[in-house]
C-alpha positions in Angstrom: -77.1 -15.1 164.7 -76.6 -18.3 162.8 -73.5 -19.6 161.2 -73.8 -20.8 157.6 -71.3 -23.3 156.3 -70.7 -23.4 152.6 -68.9 -26.3 150.9 -67.8 -26.7 147.3 -66.9 -30.0 145.7 -64.3 -29.9 143.0 -62.3 -32.7 141.4 -58.6 -32.6 140.5 -56.9 -34.5 137.7 -53.1 -34.6 138.0 -52.7 -33.8 134.3 -54.7 -33.2 131.2 -53.9 -36.8 130.1 -56.0 -38.1 133.1 -59.1 -36.4 131.9 -61.6 -38.1 129.6 -60.7 -38.0 125.9 -63.7 -35.7 125.2 -62.2 -33.2 127.7 -58.7 -33.5 126.3 -60.1 -32.7 122.9 -62.1 -29.7 124.2 -59.1 -28.4 126.1 -57.1 -28.6 122.8 -59.6 -26.1 121.3 -59.1 -23.9 124.4 -55.3 -24.1 124.0 -55.6 -23.1 120.4 -57.8 -20.2 121.4 -55.3 -19.2 124.2 -52.6 -19.1 121.6 -54.7 -16.5 119.6 -55.3 -14.2 122.6 -54.6 -10.6 122.2 -53.0 -9.7 125.5 -50.2 -7.1 124.9 -50.7 -5.4 128.3 -51.2 -8.2 130.8 -49.2 -10.8 128.8 -51.8 -13.2 130.3 -53.3 -15.4 127.6 -56.6 -17.2 128.3 -58.5 -19.6 126.0 -61.9 -21.2 126.5 -63.8 -23.8 124.6 -67.5 -24.7 125.0 -69.2 -28.0 124.0 -72.8 -27.3 123.1 -75.7 -29.8 123.2 -75.9 -29.5 119.3 -72.4 -31.0 119.1 -70.7 -27.7 118.2 -67.5 -26.4 119.8 -67.2 -22.7 120.3 -64.0 -21.1 121.5 -62.8 -17.7 122.5 -59.7 -15.9 123.8 -59.2 -12.8 125.9 -59.1 -9.6 123.9 -57.4 -6.7 125.7 -57.7 -2.9 125.1 -55.5 -0.1 126.2 -58.6 1.2 128.0 -58.6 -1.8 130.3 -62.4 -2.1 131.1 -63.0 -2.3 127.3 -61.3 -5.7 127.0 -63.1 -9.0 127.3 -62.2 -12.3 129.0 -62.0 -15.6 127.0 -64.9 -17.1 128.9 -67.3 -14.3 128.1 -66.0 -14.0 124.5 -66.9 -17.7 124.0 -70.2 -17.8 125.9 -71.5 -14.6 124.3 -70.6 -15.9 120.8 -72.3 -19.2 121.6 -75.4 -17.3 122.8 -75.5 -15.1 119.7 -74.7 -17.9 117.1 -76.7 -20.8 118.7 -79.3 -19.1 120.9 -81.3 -22.3 121.5 -78.2 -24.5 122.3 -77.2 -25.3 125.9 -73.6 -25.2 127.1 -72.7 -28.7 128.4 -69.0 -28.3 129.2 -66.4 -25.5 129.4 -62.6 -25.9 129.2 -60.4 -23.0 130.3 -56.6 -22.7 130.1 -54.3 -19.8 130.9 -50.6 -19.0 130.3 -48.5 -16.0 131.2 -45.6 -14.6 129.3 -44.1 -13.5 132.7 -44.1 -16.8 134.5 -45.1 -20.5 134.2 -48.7 -21.2 135.1 -48.7 -24.7 136.4 -51.8 -24.5 138.6 -55.4 -24.3 137.6 -56.6 -20.8 136.8 -60.4 -20.4 137.5 -62.7 -17.9 135.8 -62.6 -14.3 137.2 -65.6 -12.9 139.1 -67.3 -11.2 136.1 -67.0 -14.5 134.1 -68.4 -16.5 137.0 -71.4 -14.2 137.0 -71.9 -14.6 133.2 -71.6 -18.4 133.4 -74.1 -18.3 136.2 -76.5 -16.4 134.0 -76.2 -19.1 131.3 -76.8 -21.9 133.8 -79.9 -20.1 134.9 -81.0 -19.4 131.4 -80.6 -23.0 130.3 -81.8 -24.5 133.6 -78.8 -26.8 133.4 -75.4 -26.9 135.1 -72.2 -26.5 133.0 -69.2 -28.7 133.8 -66.2 -26.5 134.0 -62.6 -27.7 133.6 -59.8 -25.3 134.2 -56.0 -25.5 134.1 -52.9 -23.3 133.7 -50.4 -23.9 130.9 -49.4 -27.2 132.4 -50.1 -29.2 135.5 -53.3 -30.3 137.1 -56.9 -29.8 135.8 -59.8 -28.9 138.1 -63.3 -29.9 137.4 -66.5 -28.3 138.8 -69.9 -29.9 138.1 -71.5 -26.4 138.2 -70.6 -22.8 138.4 -72.5 -22.8 141.8 -69.4 -24.4 143.3 -67.3 -21.4 142.3 -69.9 -18.7 143.1 -72.1 -20.0 145.9 -74.1 -16.8 146.3 -74.9 -16.1 142.7 -77.1 -13.2 141.6 -79.9 -14.0 139.2 -83.3 -12.8 138.0 -84.9 -14.0 141.2 -83.0 -11.1 143.0 -84.6 -8.4 140.8 
């Protein structure tokens, strides 16, 4: 038996104001999307904004349904729309923000497992990493240079 050590490198900004202006702008789009989330059940609002290589910004918010599995997370809403509207464009950067009506979210909220798998698919599809920035409603912002840092054993076409 061998031991395998896995390390991930992420970066932490103490606040949104410490991030580059381009990321502050992208996060503002994510915040606007978050404010438009439809989350009457969880009361957990998430917004995502993507910067594409064609200069377009695409955003999405979580959309819940009384039949829970029928809802869709903000990250997947945005990335699926980008793929449908701009099929040749590559996703360069992703900004994610989350806020709860039940408590203050002041720590970074990463994508869920299903969203991580979807982002991994797009990194594979475009053969290019996506910079991911995520935060709560306030507080620090985390940056990952690739989804691989958040999902080290990704599943892709090579497994099929």
